[in-house]
C-alpha positions in Angstrom: -53.6 -21.4 71.8 -52.4 -20.3 75.3 -49.1 -19.2 73.9 -50.8 -16.9 71.3 -52.7 -15.2 74.1 -49.6 -14.9 76.2 -47.6 -13.3 73.4 -50.4 -10.9 72.6 -50.6 -9.9 76.2 -46.9 -9.3 76.4 -47.0 -7.1 73.3 -49.8 -5.0 74.8 -48.5 -4.8 78.4 -44.8 -4.5 77.9 -44.6 -2.6 74.7 -47.9 -0.8 74.7 -48.7 -1.9 71.2 -52.2 -3.2 70.3 -52.1 -6.9 69.5 -54.3 -9.1 67.4 -54.4 -12.8 68.3 -54.9 -15.4 65.5 -57.6 -17.9 66.0 -58.3 -20.8 63.6 -61.4 -23.0 63.7 -61.3 -25.8 61.2 -61.7 -29.2 62.9 -62.1 -27.4 66.3 -64.8 -28.1 68.8 -67.0 -25.5 70.5 -65.3 -26.3 73.8 -61.8 -25.6 72.3 -63.0 -22.2 70.9 -64.6 -21.3 74.2 -61.3 -22.1 76.1 -59.2 -20.0 73.7 -61.6 -17.0 73.9 -61.7 -17.2 77.7 -57.9 -17.2 77.8 -57.8 -14.1 75.6 -60.3 -12.3 77.7 -58.4 -13.2 80.9 -55.2 -11.7 79.4 -56.9 -8.5 78.2 -56.7 -9.4 74.5 -59.8 -8.1 72.7 -58.6 -8.2 69.1 -59.0 -11.5 67.2 -58.1 -12.5 63.6 -60.7 -15.2 62.9 -59.4 -17.7 60.4 -60.7 -21.0 59.0 -57.2 -22.6 58.9 -55.7 -24.8 56.3 -58.0 -27.3 54.6 -56.6 -30.4 52.9 -58.6 -31.5 49.9 -60.4 -34.7 50.6 -60.1 -34.6 54.3 -63.3 -35.0 56.3 -64.3 -32.1 58.5 -65.1 -33.1 62.0 -65.2 -29.8 63.9 -68.1 -27.4 64.6 -66.8 -24.5 62.7 -66.1 -25.2 59.0 -65.9 -21.6 57.8 -64.3 -18.4 59.2 -67.8 -16.8 59.0 -69.0 -19.4 61.5 -66.3 -18.5 63.9 -66.9 -14.7 63.4 -70.6 -15.2 64.2 -69.9 -17.1 67.3 -67.3 -14.6 68.7 -69.7 -11.7 68.1 -72.5 -13.6 69.9 -70.5 -14.4 73.0 -68.0 -11.6 73.1 -69.6 -8.5 71.4 -66.9 -6.3 72.8 -64.2 -8.1 70.8 -62.9 -6.5 67.6 -63.0 -9.3 65.0 -60.5 -9.1 62.1 -60.9 -11.3 58.9 -58.7 -12.3 56.0 -59.3 -11.4 52.4 -57.7 -12.4 49.1 -57.0 -9.7 46.5 -56.5 -12.3 43.8 -59.2 -14.6 45.1 -58.9 -17.5 47.5 -57.2 -20.5 45.8 -60.3 -22.7 46.4 -62.8 -20.2 44.9 -64.0 -20.5 41.4 -63.5 -16.8 40.7 -62.7 -13.5 42.4 -66.3 -12.5 42.2 -67.4 -15.7 44.0 -64.8 -15.2 46.7 -66.0 -11.6 47.3 -69.5 -13.0 47.7 -68.2 -15.3 50.4 -66.2 -12.4 51.9 -69.4 -10.4 52.2 -71.0 -13.2 54.2 -68.0 -13.1 56.6 -68.2 -9.3 56.9 -71.9 -9.4 57.5 -71.3 -12.0 60.2 -69.4 -9.3 62.2 -65.9 -8.7 60.9 -64.9 -5.2 61.7 -61.6 -5.0 59.8 -60.0 -7.0 56.9 -56.3 -7.9 56.3 -55.4 -9.0 52.9 -53.3 -12.0 51.8 -50.0 -11.1 50.2 -49.9 -9.6 46.7 -47.0 -8.4 44.5 -48.8 -6.1 42.1 -50.8 -3.2 43.6 -53.1 -3.2 40.6 -54.4 -6.5 41.7 -55.2 -5.1 45.2 -56.9 -2.0 43.7 -59.0 -4.2 41.4 -60.1 -6.3 44.4 -60.8 -3.2 46.5 -63.1 -1.7 43.8 -65.0 -5.0 43.6 -65.3 -5.3 47.4 -66.7 -1.8 47.7 -69.1 -2.4 44.9 -70.3 -5.5 46.7 -71.2 -3.4 49.8 -68.1 -4.2 51.9 -67.4 -1.0 53.8 -65.1 -2.1 56.6 -61.4 -1.0 56.5 -59.3 -3.2 54.2 -55.6 -3.4 55.1 -53.0 -4.4 52.5 -50.8 -7.3 53.3 -47.2 -7.0 52.1 -44.8 -9.9 52.1 -41.1 -8.8 51.8 -39.0 -10.7 49.3 -36.3 -12.7 51.1 -35.6 -15.6 48.8 -36.5 -16.6 45.2 -37.7 -20.1 46.1 -39.8 -18.9 49.0 -41.5 -16.2 46.9 -42.3 -18.7 44.2 -43.5 -21.2 46.8 -45.7 -18.7 48.6 -47.1 -17.4 45.3 -48.0 -20.9 44.1 -49.5 -21.8 47.5 -51.7 -18.7 47.6 -52.4 -18.5 43.8 -50.7 -15.1 43.7 -49.3 -13.7 40.5 -45.6 -12.8 40.2 -45.4 -9.7 38.0 -42.7 -9.3 35.4 -41.0 -6.6 37.4 -40.6 -8.8 40.4 -39.7 -11.9 38.3 -36.8 -9.9 36.9 -35.4 -9.3 40.4 -35.8 -13.0 41.2 -33.9 -14.0 38.1 -31.2 -11.4 38.5 -30.4 -12.1 42.2 -31.9 -15.5 42.9 -28.5 -16.9 43.8 -27.3 -13.7 45.6 -29.4 -13.7 48.8 -28.1 -10.4 50.2 -28.7 -8.5 47.0 -32.1 -10.0 46.6 -33.1 -9.1 50.2 -31.9 -5.5 49.6 -34.0 -5.4 46.3 -36.9 -6.9 48.2 -36.8 -4.2 50.8 -36.9 -1.6 48.0 -39.7 -3.4 46.2 -41.9 -3.6 49.4 -41.2 0.0 50.2 -42.3 1.1 46.7 -45.4 -1.0 47.0 -46.2 0.7 50.3 -45.5 4.2 49.0 -47.9 3.6 46.1 -50.6 2.2 48.5 -50.3 5.2 50.8 -50.6 7.6 47.8 -53.8 5.8 47.0 -55.1 6.3 50.6 -55.0 2.7 51.6 -56.7 1.9 54.9 -53.6 0.4 56.4 -50.6 -1.9 55.7 -49.8 -5.2 57.3 -46.2 -6.3 56.9 -45.7 -10.1 57.1 -42.5 -10.2 59.1 -42.2 -14.0 59.0 -39.8 -13.9 62.0 -37.5 -11.4 60.3 -37.8 -8.2 62.3 -34.7 -6.6 60.9 -36.2 -6.6 57.4 -39.5 -5.3 58.7 -37.7 -2.6 60.6 -35.9 -1.4 57.5 -39.1 -1.3 55.4 -40.9 0.6 58.2 -38.0 3.1 58.4 -38.5 3.8 54.7 -42.3 4.1 54.9 -42.9 5.6 58.3 -42.6 9.3 57.1 -45.3 8.7 54.6 -47.7 7.6 57.3 -46.8 10.6 59.4 -47.9 12.8 56.5 -51.2 11.0 56.0 -54.3 12.8 57.2 -57.1 10.9 58.9 
């Protein structure tokens, strides 16, 4: 949307931070996509996260882009100078029959022109490492950034995990049960949990970490304060 391009431009111009604009394509016309891409280019935005968008089972698709790979191919054809990011799912997309099938679809998207992947949330790093091994074995060589969702509320964690078919490991479930009714304590524990996830990821030479701030910059800032020295010490 126009607002997305405006915000991305502000982040780049006023704060000198590279920005990535989200672009969804399901039930969207070619004219709509052309307009959004033109707005991004006009505002100096060259990084795009190409997403399919939410699909409701049973709904009839009426747009011209029914898969993220369709959008990726189109962006690469009309704006080859754009850097195109894509989403990936360490535990498999909830609509895929298996993780292996999802990785096959991911390979199609990467081959269409994705230059960088950002993962959906996960709460157990072993799930991410398992996915990473399978993705590399499938010939996916682009950088894969780990997506971390800080814990802020027991209900929201369970809801997001169910929505994204993500597993809640026993270690996290213990925190949710202990402090589910004590929001301040749970948020403090969530900051520690995310920080420990990131420390382990950096120790395993992760390509990058994407923190889902969910409009809570103070939480993100505290996690970054914990993790930032680790990135300073990382070579390459």
